[in-house]
C-alpha positions as CSV (number, residue, x, y, z in Angstrom):
1,M,-16.4,-50.9,53.6
2,K,-17.5,-52.2,56.9
3,Y,-14.5,-50.6,58.3
4,F,-15.1,-47.1,56.9
5,L,-18.8,-47.0,58.1
6,L,-17.6,-48.8,61.9
7,I,-15.6,-45.4,61.6
8,L,-18.3,-43.2,60.5
9,A,-20.8,-44.7,62.6
10,L,-19.1,-44.0,65.9
11,L,-19.3,-40.0,64.8
12,I,-23.0,-40.2,64.3
13,T,-26.0,-38.0,65.7
14,P,-28.6,-36.3,64.1
15,C,-28.7,-33.0,62.6
16,F,-29.2,-30.9,59.3
17,A,-26.8,-31.0,57.0
18,Q,-25.7,-29.0,54.0
19,H,-24.6,-31.1,51.8
20,S,-26.7,-33.7,49.7
21,I,-25.8,-36.9,47.6
22,E,-28.4,-37.1,44.5
23,S,-30.3,-34.2,46.3
24,F,-30.9,-35.9,49.3
25,T,-29.6,-34.1,52.6
26,L,-30.3,-35.1,55.8
27,G,-33.7,-34.6,57.3
28,T,-35.4,-35.4,53.6
29,S,-38.4,-37.2,54.4
30,A,-38.3,-41.1,54.3
31,D,-41.5,-40.5,52.3
32,E,-39.7,-38.6,50.0
33,V,-36.8,-41.4,49.4
34,V,-39.4,-44.2,48.4
35,S,-41.7,-42.2,46.0
36,R,-38.2,-40.9,44.6
37,I,-36.4,-44.4,44.2
38,G,-38.8,-47.0,45.9
39,E,-38.8,-48.9,48.8
40,P,-35.5,-50.3,50.0
41,S,-34.1,-53.9,49.1
42,S,-33.8,-54.9,53.0
43,I,-35.0,-52.8,56.3
44,G,-32.5,-53.2,59.5
45,D,-34.4,-53.9,62.5
46,P,-35.1,-50.9,64.8
47,Q,-32.0,-49.6,67.0
48,F,-32.2,-47.1,70.0
49,D,-29.9,-43.9,69.8
50,P,-29.6,-43.0,73.4
51,S,-27.5,-39.5,71.9
52,S,-30.3,-38.8,70.0
53,K,-33.2,-40.4,71.7
54,N,-34.2,-41.5,68.6
55,W,-35.0,-44.8,66.6
56,V,-32.4,-45.4,63.9
57,W,-33.3,-48.1,60.6
58,E,-31.0,-49.0,57.9
59,W,-32.4,-48.9,54.7
60,G,-30.6,-50.7,52.1
61,Y,-30.8,-50.4,47.7
62,P,-28.2,-52.3,47.2
63,G,-28.8,-52.4,43.4
64,Q,-28.5,-48.5,43.3
65,G,-25.3,-48.9,45.8
66,A,-27.1,-46.5,48.5
67,L,-27.6,-46.8,52.2
68,F,-29.9,-44.2,54.0
69,E,-30.0,-44.7,57.7
70,V,-33.6,-42.6,58.6
71,Q,-34.8,-41.8,62.2
72,S,-37.6,-41.5,64.3
73,K,-38.4,-39.9,67.8
74,T,-40.7,-43.2,68.2
75,Q,-40.9,-46.8,66.2
76,S,-44.2,-45.0,64.5
77,G,-43.4,-41.6,63.5
78,S,-42.7,-40.4,60.5
79,K,-39.4,-40.7,59.6
80,E,-36.4,-38.6,58.1
81,V,-32.9,-39.2,56.7
82,R,-30.4,-39.4,59.0
83,S,-27.2,-40.3,56.7
84,V,-26.6,-41.6,53.5
85,T,-23.6,-43.7,52.2
86,I,-23.3,-44.8,48.6
87,F,-20.7,-47.0,47.1
88,A,-20.7,-49.7,43.6
89,P,-22.8,-49.2,41.6
90,S,-24.0,-45.8,42.6
91,A,-24.2,-43.4,40.0
92,W,-24.8,-40.6,42.3
93,K,-22.8,-37.7,43.3
94,L,-22.0,-35.2,45.8
95,D,-23.5,-32.0,45.5
96,G,-23.5,-33.1,41.8
97,K,-19.7,-33.4,41.8
98,I,-18.0,-36.0,43.1
99,G,-18.9,-39.8,42.4
100,L,-17.3,-42.8,42.7
101,G,-14.4,-43.1,40.9
102,S,-13.6,-39.5,41.3
103,N,-9.6,-38.8,41.8
104,S,-8.4,-37.6,45.1
105,A,-6.8,-34.3,43.6
106,E,-10.9,-33.8,43.4
107,V,-11.8,-34.5,46.7
108,L,-9.1,-31.8,47.8
109,R,-9.9,-29.0,45.4
110,I,-13.9,-28.8,46.9
111,F,-12.3,-30.0,50.6
112,P,-8.9,-28.7,50.9
113,A,-8.9,-29.0,55.1
114,I,-10.1,-32.8,55.0
115,S,-8.8,-35.2,57.6
116,R,-7.0,-38.2,56.5
117,V,-7.8,-40.8,59.4
118,N,-5.4,-43.2,57.4
119,D,-5.0,-43.7,53.3
120,Q,-8.2,-45.1,52.7
121,V,-10.7,-42.8,54.8
122,W,-10.9,-39.0,54.4
123,I,-13.3,-36.9,56.2
124,A,-14.2,-33.4,55.9
125,K,-16.0,-31.9,58.9
126,D,-18.6,-28.8,58.9
127,K,-17.5,-26.9,62.4
128,S,-20.7,-24.9,62.1
129,S,-23.6,-27.5,61.2
130,H,-21.1,-31.2,62.6
131,M,-21.7,-32.3,59.2
132,V,-18.9,-34.9,58.2
133,T,-19.0,-36.0,54.5
134,G,-16.5,-39.0,54.9
135,F,-14.8,-40.7,51.5
136,E,-12.8,-44.1,51.3
137,L,-10.3,-44.6,48.6
138,N,-9.0,-47.2,46.9
139,G,-5.4,-46.2,46.0
140,V,-6.5,-42.1,44.7
141,H,-10.0,-43.2,43.5
142,V,-13.6,-42.2,45.5
143,K,-14.7,-45.6,46.4
144,T,-17.5,-44.8,48.8
145,I,-19.1,-41.6,49.9
146,F,-20.6,-40.6,53.5
147,V,-22.7,-37.8,54.2
148,G,-23.8,-37.8,57.9
149,T,-23.4,-35.6,61.5
150,I,-21.0,-35.7,64.5
151,A,-21.6,-35.5,68.0
152,K,-21.5,-31.8,68.7
């Protein structure tokens, strides 16, 4: 999973997206995340992203199989979701359709123009919103799903 997240991390910059995981979209307030699923089990140190000029934190929810990146213009400002990644044991779904364990045929049906970085990492890009949806596969089954954005 670290290889998958590293590839996707190289592509990220803030922007609003159309896809959602468990109805969390990019731009969802961090307060709403906490309201719906509670405080994160872990919060990473703030990192300044010079490309977006935002402060970024990783919020971990390992019991729910979720990792959020949240961002803010200032370290003390209100935060919003910048990316969402799900992994085992998550039962959440991308747009209510694809979840962990879904097969590659289901991914191809919804994302027919998906690019394959290699046999295990597939990335679908939405040119109009700069949104990226990434899938890490274990054989023919989805192991990890990521929703974030790519640089313009």
